[in-house]
C-alpha positions as CSV (number, residue, x, y, z in Angstrom):
1,M,-13.1,171.6,-147.6
2,K,-15.4,172.3,-144.5
3,R,-17.5,174.7,-146.5
4,F,-18.5,172.0,-149.0
5,F,-19.3,169.4,-146.3
6,L,-22.6,170.8,-145.1
7,P,-24.1,171.4,-148.5
8,L,-23.2,167.8,-149.4
9,L,-25.0,166.5,-146.4
10,L,-28.1,168.5,-147.3
11,L,-28.1,167.4,-150.9
12,P,-30.2,164.2,-150.4
13,V,-32.9,166.3,-148.6
14,I,-32.9,168.9,-151.3
15,I,-33.2,166.5,-154.2
16,S,-35.5,164.0,-152.6
17,P,-38.7,163.1,-154.5
18,A,-40.9,164.6,-151.8
19,F,-39.0,167.9,-152.0
20,L,-39.0,168.0,-155.8
21,T,-42.7,167.1,-156.3
22,G,-44.2,168.9,-153.3
23,D,-45.3,165.5,-151.9
24,K,-47.4,167.1,-149.0
25,G,-48.3,163.6,-147.6
26,L,-48.7,161.8,-150.9
27,H,-46.4,159.1,-149.6
28,K,-49.0,158.3,-146.9
29,I,-51.6,157.2,-149.5
30,D,-51.7,153.6,-150.6
31,P,-50.9,153.5,-154.4
32,E,-54.0,151.3,-154.9
33,I,-56.2,154.2,-153.9
34,L,-54.7,156.6,-156.4
35,T,-55.0,153.9,-159.1
36,R,-58.7,153.4,-158.3
37,F,-59.5,157.1,-158.4
38,S,-58.9,157.1,-162.2
39,G,-62.3,155.4,-162.8
40,T,-64.6,156.8,-160.1
41,A,-65.3,160.0,-158.3
42,E,-65.3,158.6,-154.7
43,Q,-63.6,155.8,-153.0
44,E,-63.8,154.2,-149.6
45,M,-60.6,154.2,-147.6
46,L,-59.3,153.8,-144.1
47,V,-57.4,156.7,-142.5
48,L,-55.0,155.6,-139.8
49,L,-54.1,158.3,-137.3
50,T,-50.6,158.9,-136.0
51,Q,-51.3,158.9,-132.3
52,Q,-51.7,155.5,-130.7
53,A,-52.7,154.5,-127.2
54,D,-49.9,153.7,-124.7
55,L,-50.8,150.3,-123.4
56,S,-47.5,149.5,-121.7
57,A,-49.1,149.8,-118.2
58,A,-51.4,146.9,-119.0
59,A,-48.5,144.4,-118.8
60,G,-48.1,145.1,-115.1
61,I,-51.7,144.4,-114.2
62,R,-52.4,140.8,-113.1
63,N,-56.2,141.1,-112.9
64,K,-57.6,140.3,-116.3
65,S,-60.7,142.4,-115.8
66,A,-58.7,145.5,-114.6
67,R,-56.2,145.0,-117.5
68,G,-59.0,144.8,-120.0
69,Q,-60.7,147.9,-118.6
70,L,-57.4,149.9,-118.8
71,V,-56.9,148.9,-122.4
72,F,-60.5,149.7,-123.3
73,N,-60.4,153.1,-121.6
74,S,-56.9,154.0,-123.1
75,L,-58.0,153.1,-126.7
76,K,-61.3,154.9,-126.4
77,Q,-59.8,158.1,-124.9
78,T,-56.9,158.2,-127.4
79,A,-59.3,157.8,-130.3
80,A,-61.7,160.4,-129.0
81,K,-58.9,163.0,-128.6
82,S,-56.9,162.3,-131.7
83,Q,-59.9,161.9,-134.1
84,M,-61.7,165.0,-133.0
85,G,-59.9,167.5,-135.2
86,L,-60.1,165.3,-138.4
87,L,-63.8,164.5,-137.7
88,L,-64.6,168.2,-137.4
89,W,-62.6,169.0,-140.6
90,L,-64.5,166.2,-142.4
91,A,-67.9,167.3,-141.1
92,E,-67.3,170.9,-142.3
93,R,-66.8,169.4,-145.8
94,K,-69.8,167.1,-145.4
95,V,-67.6,164.0,-145.9
96,P,-69.1,160.9,-144.2
97,A,-66.7,159.1,-141.8
98,Q,-67.0,156.3,-139.3
99,S,-64.8,156.1,-136.3
100,F,-63.0,153.0,-135.1
101,W,-61.4,153.3,-131.7
102,I,-59.6,149.9,-131.5
103,A,-57.2,150.8,-134.3
104,N,-57.6,154.6,-134.1
105,M,-58.8,155.0,-137.6
106,L,-61.6,156.4,-139.7
107,A,-63.5,154.9,-142.6
108,V,-64.0,157.7,-145.2
109,K,-65.7,157.8,-148.6
110,T,-64.4,160.8,-150.5
111,D,-62.8,162.2,-153.7
112,E,-59.1,162.4,-154.6
113,T,-58.8,166.1,-153.8
114,T,-60.1,165.6,-150.3
115,I,-58.0,162.5,-149.6
116,R,-54.8,164.4,-150.7
117,A,-55.7,167.1,-148.2
118,I,-56.2,164.5,-145.5
119,A,-52.8,163.0,-146.3
120,A,-51.2,166.4,-145.8
121,R,-52.4,166.5,-142.2
122,T,-49.8,165.8,-139.5
123,D,-52.2,163.7,-137.5
124,V,-52.6,161.2,-140.3
125,K,-50.2,158.3,-140.5
126,R,-51.4,156.3,-143.4
127,I,-54.3,156.0,-145.8
128,V,-55.1,152.5,-147.1
129,A,-57.8,151.0,-149.3
130,N,-60.9,149.6,-147.5
131,P,-60.8,146.0,-148.9
132,W,-64.0,144.2,-149.9
133,V,-63.9,140.7,-148.5
134,Q,-65.9,138.1,-150.4
135,M,-67.3,135.4,-148.2
136,E,-67.1,131.8,-149.4
137,K,-70.5,130.7,-150.7
138,V,-72.1,128.1,-148.6
139,P,-72.7,124.9,-150.6
140,E,-76.3,124.1,-151.4
141,M,-77.7,121.2,-149.5
142,D,-80.5,118.8,-150.4
143,F,-82.6,118.5,-147.3
144,E,-84.6,115.7,-148.8
145,Q,-81.6,113.4,-148.3
146,P,-82.0,110.6,-145.7
147,E,-79.5,112.1,-143.3
148,F,-81.5,115.3,-143.1
149,R,-84.9,113.6,-142.5
150,G,-86.3,113.5,-138.9
151,G,-86.3,109.7,-138.7
152,A,-82.5,109.2,-138.6
153,I,-80.8,108.5,-135.3
154,E,-77.9,110.7,-134.6
155,W,-74.4,109.1,-134.5
156,G,-73.8,110.0,-130.9
157,V,-77.0,108.5,-129.8
158,E,-76.2,105.3,-131.6
159,K,-72.6,105.2,-130.2
160,I,-73.9,105.0,-126.6
161,N,-76.3,102.2,-127.6
162,A,-79.4,104.3,-126.7
163,P,-81.6,102.5,-129.3
164,A,-80.9,99.2,-127.4
165,V,-82.1,100.8,-124.2
166,W,-85.2,102.2,-125.8
167,E,-86.2,98.7,-127.0
168,L,-86.2,97.3,-123.5
């Protein structure tokens, strides 16, 4: 009975999808990215790194300026150290990347083969799509309307009865 117990415990690991398919970090890639690759050669994405700054010491600092400086320095130093290897790797392959130290991530524009290789790295936590955000269009205004002409008195000026004082 004991001889069969260990193999039964290892069975889920052996037959897991990652083991069967040779996942190699594929689970780190947002499915939207893989879907978008079908139509284009390159995509923009955000590569979040595993290492994050330890900001626990900031809670004990009362001075707001000193606390902010500690957080700033910690985030910058963590990003500089943890991104160096990936940035060098990307530079060797002439893949453009932009560093973001606040979230410790890189914005990368590359092809599917390269992104799969990035996902296989141990220093990469997740790869997500870089969303395009559409700003709301500002409504057109007719500046010929009376409220936009220079002769109108502003409501605040009227509220304090300034026109009555001006007539004295």
